[in-house]
N, C-alpha and C positions, 0 to 999 in steps of 0.2 A: 213574455219569453216562451220559447218553444223548447221544452225540456227534451222531447224526443229528438229534435233536430240536433241538439247539442250532443246527446249520447251517440247518435249516428255518426256525427262528424269525428268525435273522439275515437270511436271504434274503428272508423275508416283509417285515420292517421296511425293508430297503433297497429293495425293490420299491415299497413304499408311498411311500418318500421320493422316488423317481424322478419322481413326477408334480408335485413342487413346483417353483415358478418360481425363477429366479436373479435377483439384484438388478442394478441399473444398474452399468455398467462392471465387471461381474464375468463370468467365463467362462460361456458358455451351453451348454457341452458336458458338463454333469453334474459329478459330484464329481471332484476332482483327487487325484492320488497325493501321498504325503508328499514324494517327490522333487521334484514340480512346486512344492509349497509352498516348499521350500527354495530352488528356483530363483527364485521370486517375490521372496523376501527379498533374495537376492543382486542381483537386477535393480534393486530399489529403491535399494540402496546404490551401484550403478554408474551411475545416471541422471545425465546431464549437466545436466538441468534438473529442478527440483522439479515442473514441470508435465508432464513426459514420462509418457505412459500406456503400460504394457506391452502388447505385442502379444497378440492373442487376447482382449482385454477390450472390452466395449462402451464406446464413446467418450462422454465427458461433453462436451456442447457448451460448457459454461462453461469447462472447463479447456482445451479445444481453442482457444477464443477467446483465452484468456490466453496460451497458448503461441505463438500466431501474431502477437501484437502486437509491433510494432517501434518502437524509439525514434525520435522526431522530430529528435533532435539529429544534426547532420551528422557522418557517420562520419569519424573521424580528426581532428576539430576538438579544440581545447583543452577545450571543454565535454564532449565525448564521452569524452575521456580521464579527466576527473574523475568522470564517471558510472560508467565501468567500474571505476575504482579504488574507488569507494564500494561497488559491488556485490561486488567481490572481497574487500573487507575486512569484509563483512557477517557477523555472527554473531547473527542475530535469533531470538527465541523462536518467531516465527511459522513459521520453517522446520521446527523440531522439532515444532510442533503439526501441521503438514501431514503429516509423516512418521507421526506417531502416529495421525492420522485415517485415513490409508491403511491402516495395519496393522489398525486396528479394523474397517475395511470388509472387509478380507480375512478377518478372523476371523468377521465377521458373515455373510459369503457362504456359510459352511458351516452356518448355523443350521438348514437344512432336513434335515440328516443326523441319524440316530439319535444319542442320547446314551448314554454308558456310565458306570456308576458302581457303587461297591461297595454291597452290600446285606447288612446284618448284623441278625439278629433273634434273639430268645430264644424257644425252643420251649416248649410247655407242660410238657415234662419237664425244663426247666432247661438245655437244651443250646443253645449258640450255633450258629446256622446262617449261614454266610457264603456269599456268591455274588455274582453280577454282575447288575445291574438295567439292562435295555435299554429305552429309551423312544423312541417316535416319535409326533410330533404328526400326527394325521390331518386335523383340521379346527380352525382357530383364528381364524376370522373375519378372516383377513388379517394376523394379528399378526406372523408371521415375515417376510412380505413387507414389511410396514411397517418392521420393524427393519432390513432390508437397504436400503430406500429412505432411512431416516434416516441410516444410516452413509454412504451415497453422497452425500447432501446435506451431511453434515458435512464430507466431503472437499472439496466445492465451496466451502463457507463458509471453510474453512481456506485454500484456494487463493486465493480473492479477498482474504482478509485479508493473505496473504503479498504479493500483487501491490500492494495498497494500501501496505503497509509498505515494500516495496522502492522504489516510485515516490516515496514521501515521503522516503525516505532519499536518493535521487538528487537530488530537488529541494532538500533541505537542503544537500547537498554542493555542488551547482552554485551555489546562492544564496550560500554562503560564499565560493566562488571569485569570484563577481560582486562581493561586498562588498569583497574584497581589491582587485579591479581598480578599483572606484569610489574606494576610499580612495587608491590610487596616483595615479589621474588627478586627484583633487581636491588631493592633496598636491603634485603637480607644478605645478598651476595656482597654488596659494598660494606655492610656492617662487619661481616667476617673478614673482608679484605682490610678494613681499617684496623681491626684488632691485630691481624697478622703483621701489617705494616708498622704498627706501633712497636711491635717486638723488634722489628728490624731497626727502627729509629733508636730504640734503647741501646741496641748493640753498637750502632754507629756512633752515638753520643759517647759511649764508654771508650770506643777506640779513638775518637777524636780527642777526648780528654786525656787519654793515655799517650797521645802523640803518635799513634799507629796509623790513623787515617787522616785525610785532609778535611778541612771544614767544608769543602765543596761537596763531599759525599753527604754530609748532613743536610746541606741545602737541597740536594737532589732528592733525598728521602722525604724531606718536608714538602717539597713540591708535589711528589707523588701522593702524599697523604692529603694535601689540599685538594688535589684532583678527585680523590676518592670521596672526601667529605662533600664536595660539590655534587658529585654524582649521586651520593646517598640522599642529600637534601632534595635534589631534583626528582628522584624516584619517589620519595615520601610525599612530596608535594603533588606529583602526578597522580599517585594513588588516592590521596586525600581529595583532590579536585574531582576525580572520576566518581568517587563514592558520594561526595556531596551532591553532585549533579544527578546521580542515580537516585539518591534519596529524595531530591526535589521532584524527580520525575515520577517515582512510584510511591513515595511516602513511607518506604520501608528501608531497613538496613539489611545487608546481606554479608554475613561473616563466613569464614571458611577458607581453607588453604587452596592453593592451585590444584585443579583437577583436569584431566584430559577431556577434551570435548568429544563426545561420542554422538555421531550423527548417522542416521540411516541413509541408505542410498536413495536418491530421488527416483520415483516411479518412471517407467519408460515413456508414458504418455504425458508427463508434465512438461509444460512449456511456459515461457515467460509471461508474467502479468502484463508487460508492455504490449505483447502481441494480442492478448485478450482485450486490452483496452482499445487498441487500434481497430480490432474487429467490431467491437461494440460501437465505437464512434463511427465506423464506416456504415453500420446498419442504421444508425441515427441520421447520418448524412443522406443516405438513400431515401429514407422516409421523408426527410425535409425536402428533398428534390421532388418527390411525388406530390407533396403538399403544394410546393411552388408551381408545379406544372398544372395541377388541378385548379389552382387559383387563376390561371390564365385562360381556362376553358369555361364555357357556360355550364351552369347547373340548373336543375329543375326542382322547384320547391312547391309543395302544396300547402295552402294556408287556409285557415278558417277564422272568422272573427265572430265572437259571440257577444252581442250587445242587447240592450233592452228592446231594441227593435227587431231582434231575431238573429239568425245565423246566416252568415254569408261565407262563401268559400271561392277558391280559385287556384290557378296554377301560375307560377311566376318563373321566368327564365332570366338568369342574370349571371354575372361573373364578377369576381373580386377586382379585376383590373380590366379596363376597356381594351379591346383588341386594336392594335396599331400596326404600323408598318414594321416596327422592330420586334413584334411578338415572335415571329418564326426564329429569329436569332436568339431570343431569350429562351425559347423552348430547347434549342440546341445546346445552349449553355447549361441549362438545367440537366439535360441528359448527360452532359460531360461530367457532372458531379459523380456519377457512378464510377467512371474510370478513375477519377481522382481518388475516391475512397478506396478502390481496389489497389491502386499504387501505394497509397499510404500504408495499407496493411503489408504489402510486399516490403516496403522500406523498414517497417517495424520488425518484420521477420528477419531481414538481413542484419539489422542492427543488433537484434537479440542473439543471432548466431555469432556475430563478431565479438560481442561482449562476453558470451559464454566461452568462446574459444580463447579469448584473451585471459579470462579468469582461470581457465584450466592451465594455461601455460604459466601463469604467475604461481598457481598452486604447486605445480610440478617443480618450478624453480625454487620456491621456498621450502618445499619438502627436501629437495637436494641440499639447500643451504643448511637446513636444520641438521640433516645427517652429517654433513661435512663439519659443521660447527661442533657437533657432539664429538666427532672423532678427533678434531683438532684440540678440543678442550681435554679429552682423555690423554692425548699425546703430551700436551703441555703439563698436565698433572703428573704424569710419570717423569717428565724432565725435571719438574720442580722437586720431586722427591729425590731424584738422583743428585741434583745440585745441593739439596739440603745435606744429604749424606756426605758429599764431597766437601761441603763447608765445614762440617763437624770434623772431618779428617784433615782440614787445613789446606785443601786443594782448591777451594773457591773462596772468593771474597764475598762479603755480605751484599755488596752492590750487584754482583753477578746473580745472586739468589733473588734479590728484590726485583731485578729486571725481568727474570723469568716468571716470578709470581705476578708481576704486573701484566705480562703477556697472557698468563692463565686467566686472570680476571677479565681481560678484554674479550677473550674467546668464549668464556662462559656467558658474558653479556650478549655476545653475538648469537649464541645458541638460544638464549631466552627470547631475544627479539625475533629470530626466525620461527621459533616455536609458536609464538603468539600471532605472528603474521599469518601463519597457516590457518589458525582458528578464525581470524578476521576475514580471510578470503572465503573460507567455507561458509561463514555467516552471510557474506555478500551474495554468494551464489544461491544459497537457500532463500534469501530475501527476494531476489529477482524472479525466482520460480514460485514465490508465494508459499513457501514451505516452512515458515518460521512460526506461523500462528494457525492454530486449528480453526477451520471454518466454523465449527460449532461454537467456538468461544468468542467469535467476533460479533 
């Protein structure tokens, strides 16, 4: 064996590899040592956030944006505590997918280095000749660079999917907490209504037994009480079911009375996660198109074989797919993928604008309904007090007072529903903008 020839060949191939580009958010300082690779793996395991990018790598704007996003939920509030518990208890597959994509990107960042592999051949004399085959791509029409770009875009797609998943999880958890609060508030209202209606029933029974009122009045009051009992049971069951699901989701219980949801205003530059996902997928699709195009064109490879008989080398020109009569059409179809990706981003932007506009209109509508329901409830409460006073003065029947009280309960329930619908719409809007979960906590 000629050791000098081997060293010369390896030096030549490594020198040729030095002129190749490195991919997005990978080191720009050339090949890394095996020790550095081990440190990268350890760093990935130590990261406090899935969006943290190791030092010395080119930053991804998408991942940096996700990392810098803060929750609109007021820090320390009951809603914020539920959100944090939901994140802490998370075990989503999207987290594992992001880690896997990062490792694939790290592996792909070394694709510009020479490859080594065993070489076994049978000589004309029937002897097996074993050696090492070293190959280095000299010119590939941008194939290796596109592979690195694809891996980098794949990381961004996985990161945005994780952000969508975590924000959806937080929205689900807080919505369950809100459902529990709404059930409690409606149950308390119906419990008060049941006590008040029981007093009406006592009066009606006395009047029926005294021959002053008809039995039909008693049946009407009993029907009203049955309706209230049914509404009370439904509210209690809804609250219990929501809390049971939230406990199963987070492993914790959350007590406390209803509180107003306080959310900060979204920043001016915030935009929908669905648009970010479309842009990341568009970048990945363009990189895939570049890879497909390069696969149809020839590439030049230098190779060297080191065996017991010495070192041999040469240049090889080849392509992944033979050139045929349909190749020009395939190239045009691949180029059209760029326009397709651009249009998909435009569609996502349009859908995001429509969705946000629709949510704004719903929010304005329920804000109006909440204000109107509060005013109607206040008016019904005053009317009920007036009817009570007239009843005591003998100017109103107990059935008149019961009917007005029933209307008051219905309007108070409508106010509760509108109030919590406002909260749910706010949560949906923050979820779509990715502003329910802190990027540093994901």
